[in-house]
Structures are given as C-alpha cells and as structure tokens.
PAROLUM-734791 format. One line per 5 residues: number of its first residue (from 1); their letters; for each residue z, y, x of C-alpha. Coordinates in Angstrom, 3 decimals. Layout:
# residues N
NUM	a	Z Y X  ...
END
This chain:
# residues 304
1	mncvs	-7.724 -3.159 -27.929  -5.241 -5.086 -27.453  -3.517 -4.479 -23.910  -1.389 -8.087 -23.615  2.527 -6.966 -22.714
6	leekt	4.374 -8.489 -19.718  7.616 -8.254 -22.502  5.861 -10.117 -24.862  3.885 -13.553 -23.057  6.960 -13.303 -20.136
11	mskig	4.768 -16.115 -19.021  0.973 -14.811 -19.127  -1.216 -16.258 -16.256  -1.631 -13.629 -13.255  -4.478 -13.370 -10.933
16	figlg	-3.546 -11.843 -7.846  -6.659 -11.174 -5.146  -4.810 -9.699 -1.980  -2.278 -11.980 0.400  -1.829 -10.066 3.379
21	imgrp	0.864 -8.622 4.167  2.533 -7.173 1.489  0.204 -8.785 -1.279  2.020 -11.677 0.299  6.026 -11.293 -0.634
26	maghl	4.683 -9.992 -4.232  3.256 -12.649 -4.978  6.820 -14.417 -3.909  8.723 -12.359 -6.297  6.768 -12.607 -9.540
31	ldagh	6.237 -16.739 -8.669  10.256 -16.802 -8.364  9.718 -14.667 -12.272  8.469 -17.599 -13.583  4.638 -16.645 -14.115
36	slvtv	1.378 -18.243 -13.155  -0.148 -16.821 -10.610  -3.921 -18.385 -9.433  -5.551 -16.719 -6.253  -8.901 -16.498 -4.948
41	krgtl	-9.353 -19.300 -2.505  -9.469 -18.206 0.856  -8.934 -20.195 4.223  -5.506 -22.073 3.296  -3.331 -21.196 1.214
46	datla	0.592 -19.465 2.328  2.625 -22.456 2.024  5.530 -20.788 0.441  2.994 -19.518 -2.602  1.278 -23.157 -2.446
51	ekgmq	5.410 -24.640 -2.777  6.087 -22.376 -5.627  2.944 -23.294 -7.048  0.518 -20.719 -7.165  -3.128 -22.128 -7.505
56	eaptp	-6.078 -21.184 -5.898  -10.138 -20.363 -7.933  -13.342 -20.357 -5.826  -14.470 -15.926 -6.727  -12.663 -12.973 -8.480
61	kavae	-15.016 -13.262 -11.950  -12.911 -16.904 -11.623  -9.268 -15.552 -11.467  -10.088 -13.038 -14.491  -11.377 -15.923 -16.254
66	asdii	-7.988 -18.299 -16.037  -5.821 -14.564 -15.894  -4.523 -12.191 -19.027  -3.392 -10.329 -16.313  -5.377 -8.986 -12.697
71	itmvp	-3.826 -7.021 -10.046  -5.449 -6.204 -6.717  -3.885 -5.385 -3.613  -7.141 -5.245 -1.147  -7.064 -2.944 1.806
76	dtpdv	-9.903 -0.525 0.779  -11.807 1.664 -1.464  -15.068 -0.911 -0.820  -13.200 -3.996 -1.516  -11.545 -3.351 -4.278
81	esvlf	-15.123 -2.104 -5.838  -16.317 -5.716 -4.926  -13.770 -7.701 -5.768  -14.047 -5.994 -9.548  -17.580 -5.522 -9.748
86	gedgv	-19.124 -7.313 -6.920  -20.949 -11.181 -7.826  -19.091 -12.922 -9.390  -16.972 -9.954 -9.737  -13.920 -9.818 -12.292
91	ieglk	-15.652 -7.692 -14.770  -17.823 -10.673 -14.840  -14.935 -12.730 -16.457  -12.972 -10.104 -17.850  -11.326 -11.375 -21.259
96	pgtlv	-10.439 -8.335 -24.184  -7.622 -7.207 -23.216  -7.440 -7.485 -19.668  -4.294 -5.998 -18.138  -6.397 -5.035 -14.584
101	idmss	-3.625 -3.744 -12.041  -5.103 -1.669 -8.756  -1.485 -0.862 -6.457  -3.932 -1.473 -3.097  -4.334 2.201 -1.614
106	iapmq	-8.227 3.693 -2.838  -9.506 7.253 -2.879  -8.301 8.983 -6.895  -12.029 10.018 -7.404  -13.233 6.299 -6.739
111	tqdfa	-10.128 5.355 -9.503  -10.775 7.475 -12.582  -14.543 5.706 -12.285  -13.128 2.010 -12.195  -10.658 3.202 -14.423
116	kritd	-14.429 4.190 -17.399  -16.204 0.738 -16.210  -13.345 -1.511 -16.180  -11.997 0.460 -20.019  -15.771 0.257 -21.033
121	aggef	-15.406 -3.612 -20.643  -12.762 -4.138 -23.142  -10.083 -4.036 -19.833  -6.731 -2.203 -19.110  -6.845 -0.298 -15.796
126	vdapv	-3.667 1.097 -14.475  -3.694 2.440 -10.294  -0.463 1.313 -8.632  -0.378 1.986 -4.777  3.251 1.314 -3.174
131	sggeg	5.223 2.681 -0.910  8.099 0.779 1.482  5.995 -1.848 3.603  6.424 -4.580 4.082  10.524 -4.772 4.092
136	gaina	9.174 -2.710 1.153  7.460 -5.575 -0.747  10.396 -8.648 0.715  13.202 -6.726 -0.918  11.527 -5.916 -4.491
141	altim	12.830 -2.277 -3.691  8.916 -1.508 -3.877  8.435 2.672 -4.458  5.362 2.601 -6.994  3.310 6.109 -7.904
146	vgatd	1.098 5.137 -11.182  -1.910 6.653 -13.150  -2.262 5.333 -16.297  -2.802 6.056 -20.094  0.789 5.669 -21.992
151	kgfes	0.001 2.213 -23.187  -1.265 0.795 -20.135  2.275 1.602 -17.972  3.589 0.776 -20.854  1.981 -3.473 -20.555
156	akpll	2.506 -2.236 -16.721  6.053 -1.854 -15.857  7.527 -5.506 -16.805  5.348 -6.513 -14.251  5.750 -4.123 -11.590
161	dvvgk	9.606 -4.159 -12.358  9.853 -7.202 -9.964  8.205 -6.088 -6.954  9.631 -2.559 -6.907  12.560 -0.588 -7.237
166	tithi	11.369 3.377 -8.424  8.342 2.551 -10.302  7.068 6.387 -12.017  4.323 6.737 -14.419  2.766 10.043 -12.303
171	gghgd	-0.620 11.551 -15.041  -3.636 9.616 -16.125  -6.053 7.163 -14.417  -6.108 8.378 -10.196  -3.210 10.383 -11.262
176	gqtck	-0.853 7.347 -8.891  -3.325 7.556 -5.682  -3.352 10.487 -5.756  -0.195 10.262 -5.232  -0.267 7.823 -2.511
181	vanqi	-2.320 9.837 -0.682  0.032 12.883 -1.032  2.789 10.466 0.704  0.406 8.806 3.680  0.411 12.652 4.677
186	vvalt	3.712 13.449 4.337  4.838 9.806 6.611  1.960 10.591 8.645  3.440 13.772 9.700  7.057 12.087 10.018
191	ivava	6.405 10.121 11.641  5.102 12.561 13.826  7.348 14.027 13.964  9.826 11.683 15.251  7.664 10.470 17.921
196	egllf	7.783 14.128 19.309  11.454 14.554 19.163  12.051 11.161 20.843  9.696 11.692 22.887  11.298 15.368 24.166
201	askag	14.623 13.722 24.793  13.821 10.829 27.043  11.524 13.091 29.008  14.583 15.711 29.283  16.227 12.726 30.276
206	advak	18.543 12.317 26.756  19.847 9.030 25.687  17.073 8.293 22.868  19.842 5.556 21.186  22.352 8.238 20.840
211	vresl	20.129 11.121 20.214  19.206 9.274 17.456  22.117 8.450 15.791  23.307 12.206 16.256  19.715 13.160 13.831
216	lggla	20.555 10.510 11.952  23.836 12.709 11.203  22.154 15.762 10.307  19.131 17.978 8.315  16.412 15.080 10.362
221	qskil	17.728 12.034 9.277  14.974 10.814 7.149  13.506 6.618 6.515  11.297 8.156 8.894  13.361 8.694 11.649
226	evhge	15.640 5.477 10.442  13.252 3.001 10.500  10.272 3.577 12.566  13.001 5.783 15.114  14.346 2.867 15.682
231	rminr	10.980 0.591 16.276  10.094 2.778 18.571  13.228 3.450 20.750  12.579 -0.967 20.749  9.390 -0.794 21.224
236	tfdpg	8.574 -3.059 18.521  4.647 -2.134 16.889  4.343 -5.597 15.658  2.892 -4.364 12.418  4.948 -3.372 8.776
241	frvrl	1.414 -1.426 8.139  -0.627 -1.257 10.305  -2.229 1.528 12.324  -5.957 1.694 10.672  -4.959 1.355 6.943
246	hqkdl	-2.533 4.299 8.118  -5.530 5.598 9.004  -7.619 5.216 6.373  -5.319 7.190 3.833  -5.423 9.875 5.880
251	nlale	-9.411 9.479 6.386  -9.145 9.571 2.292  -6.471 12.825 1.980  -8.753 14.707 4.380  -12.042 14.235 2.117
256	garsl	-9.765 15.088 -0.961  -8.725 17.886 1.667  -12.919 18.965 2.003  -13.965 18.467 -2.265  -10.387 21.133 -3.355
261	nlslp	-11.785 23.804 0.135  -8.216 23.048 1.156  -7.011 22.778 4.791  -4.543 20.230 6.222  -4.204 21.040 10.113
266	gtana	-1.523 18.658 10.156  -3.195 16.052 8.182  -5.931 17.025 11.308  -3.678 15.825 14.377  -2.353 12.768 13.024
271	qqlfq	-5.490 11.668 12.123  -6.547 12.014 15.719  -4.109 10.816 17.170  -4.021 6.961 14.932  -7.808 7.670 16.359
276	acvan	-5.985 7.447 19.922  -5.161 4.484 18.878  -7.344 2.680 17.819  -9.898 4.221 20.864  -6.156 2.030 22.940
281	ggsdw	-6.623 -1.273 21.508  -3.783 0.071 18.464  -6.158 -0.554 15.115  -3.447 -3.123 14.300  -0.651 -1.729 16.031
286	dhagi	2.554 -0.553 13.199  2.149 3.074 12.614  5.112 3.966 14.103  3.067 3.199 17.716  1.305 6.826 17.079
291	lrale	4.253 7.007 19.585  2.308 5.686 22.196  -0.657 8.566 21.906  1.614 10.883 22.141  3.739 8.793 26.152
296	klanh	-0.674 9.071 27.380  -0.388 12.201 26.605  3.119 13.147 28.170  2.350 10.259 30.787  6.124 9.263 29.818
301	evgq	7.454 6.259 27.817  10.678 6.175 25.414  12.843 4.799 27.628  12.065 5.860 31.385
END
C-alpha cells in the first residue's frame, strides 16, 4: 500500500473535519502552508478560513472523495466513529493509500478498532491527539502524541510539523491515545493542585498574585501554574479547553483503569470536581474553572 507522503506531494488536498476551538487555527496553519483544504459543510464557514480558500463538501464521504489525506478533530469517540464509519462516512469515499489522521482525544481501544477498519479498507491510520489548548493551536506549538506504524508516522510527520512543536511517535495504533489519557490525568490533577494552593493562600489572607509569582520560581513551577494560575486569579474562565471535554477524558481514564484493575483515586476526585462544575452550569467553562467547585466547598473566592 502506497501511503501519500506530504514530502512527495506538498500540495495535497486535505479533508479537515472538526473546526472547533482548536481545529480552526490548525486548519488555518495548514492553509497558510499552501495545502488545499475541504471540510464538511456545517452552517456558515469561518470567514478567515473561507478567505484562505477552504472549500466545503456535503458529507464526510464527499470530503474523502475529494481528498488525499483526512484529518479528524472532533469531540469524542462516537463522533469519530460517526464521521469515519457512519452513513456517508469517510470510509465510503476512501481512496486506496489515503492517510487518515485522527487528532481527537478518544478511547485507545476503540482507536485500535478504527485503525484496523481503515487499514482493511486500504488506508493508513494514525492516531495523533494533541495537548496545548487553544493557545498551542493558535501558535502552532501543540504537543502531538502519535500512534502509528513507522510508515504512517513518516507520512504524517511533515503535516504534524505544521501545527505542532513537539511530535513523538509513542508506538502502535492506540498508543497515542493512551499517552493523551495519561496527559489529561496529569493536567487535571495539576489544575486541582494549583486551585487548592491559591485557594488556601487567599483564605489565609495572602496576596495570591504574589504567591503565584513566588511559586513560579520554585519546585511548584509548572505551565499550569503559569497559565491557569493567572486565569484563576483574573477569573477569566472563557474556554480554551472546556470542562466537559476534560471530564470526558477523565472518564476514559477511569474506564481504562477499571479494565486494567487499576486504582486512580486522584483522577476520580478530579472527575467529581468537574462534575460539580457541570452541575453548576459550568460545562463550557475553561477547565481552570474547577477552582469554582473548590470555592463553593470553601465558601470563599480567590481574591476576596
């Protein structure tokens, strides 16, 4: 099977399905790099992408028929399954040798099944979930965790280099998604730690901005403390990455843990705090909004 290489065909037509908070800037970078993009028509196309020449097709099948490479960037496992294998799905229009790159964050086991189905249909599948949030997508600085054959990784990497900064071939199909689940565990627990630290400092009467500044110079320093700590202090909870999506990722972690007979108590606690956010109307808050759940328990807001 001859998988299309971007090094060999720099002007490939790419089908990009999923123009959300992160998908939009990612698609923009690909257009800026000279690639031709087509997406599924869903309402009014983003004006910036339209100006850059993005085209539209009525169905994922039609997108596949018009493309050499397919990228999916949708919210959850059922969404990927629907796009790839549902009625008028990608697989119905898949051409031999088509590279299918799923950059969504979904279940590792189902990813292995999706990879087999695409491979059996004559395509090459790559799971390449990302980390870095909206800022990473806008700045083309995403961390990308790849599960693929060596051939698939080599074919996809020139494209991934356009939207990402740190690209790692973790292993075979599904391993990229396993790495992303691990990433989401670490990120969630670190957000909780930052929120609890700042809440403690605020309740004790300290200047939380100065506390954060000091912590950034010590062992507690982290990207979460830098970015989300500032969000918490400024109370800017417009989404870069939504609570409901991080909650979905932690559900994947806990489901996987049950299948592995593994206990993840910190993950379970973070998932429940996200659930408290959802219960209070915060499903679309930025995940730094987990602070609000802790504030309710403390009857105190950071900065009071």
